[in-house]
N, C-alpha and C positions, 0 to 999 in steps of 0.2 A: 522936290528938287530948289523952289525957291528958298525955302527955307536955307539949305546947303548955300545957295548963293550968297546971303547974309552972313554967314559964318565966313566968306573970304572969296572973292572973285578965282582964286587959283584952287577952291577945293573941289577935290576929285572924290568919288567913294572907292572903297576898294572892292571886295569883293562882298555879294550882297545875296543872303540866302534867302532864298522862295519856295513857298509850295508851288503845286503845279498848278496854279490858277494861271488859264491863258492871258487873263488881262495884267497881270504883274508880269510876265514874261516878255508880252509885248512892251511893257513899258520900260523894263529893265535894260530890252534887246537895245531900245532906241538910245539906254542912258551909255551902254557899252559901245554902240555904233557913232555916237558923239564924243566920245573920248571922256566922257565925264563918270566913267565907272570903269573898272580892272574887267571885271566879269562877274559873274553869276553861278552860285550852286545852289544845287536843287536840292532839298531835304530829302535826308535818306528815308524816314518814314515815309513820307510821301510817295520816294519813287519803288519803293518795294511794296506800297499800298495799290498804286498802280500794276505793277506788275503782277501782284495776285489776283486781282479784278480781270486782267488781259487773260493770264494762265488759264482761271478756272471761267472761261467765257467760250461758247461754241468757236466762236470766232478763232481763237488759239489752235484748234484743232489736237490738244494735248489731252490724252486720257491722263487720270487723276496719277499715277505714280512718277509721270513727266513731269506733272505739272508740280509735284514735291521736290523732284530734282532740280527744276530751273530755281525756284524759290530758294532753295538751301545755295545754290550756288552762287546766285545772286547776293545773297545776305551774307555770305562769305567771304564776298569782294571786301567788304568793310576791314575784316581782320587782316589782308594779305598784308606782308611785312614790306615788300619790296614793289616799286614801282614797274621793274621788269617781268615779277611775277603777275601781277596785276595786268599787264597789258595782255599776258599769254593767256590768264585766265580769262580772259575780255574776249581773245582770241576764239578760244575754243566754243565759248558760248556763242556769239556770233559766227562760227562755222555750221553749229545746229541750229540757229536760227535759219542761215541761209539755205542751209541743208532741207528745210522743210521738217525740222525737229526729229529727223530720223537721226542724227547722232546725237541726240542729247543723253541718251541711256549712256553713251560711251565717254561723254565729256564728265563724268559724275567724278573720274579718277582725280 
């Protein structure tokens, strides 16, 4: 942050891409709250990696076929061509999550 201030008192970060490091998230969150950054983006690789770890854990309660379907659906989000379709797909995944994963197999279409 000090280096950015040296570039000019009005300097603002745009979007900052980070991995899933909690310390980075907390630091960037402070930049966003102080209006020194527009927002942050989570690295796509790290997002999928974290979901894969969760899906394969006992805490998820998912059997192997449902784990695969969830990860395929999450990976497919990167190739969605419109924001409306992206939101629709995320909504279906969210419904499956909130429904205790029971709807996950039906959300695959």
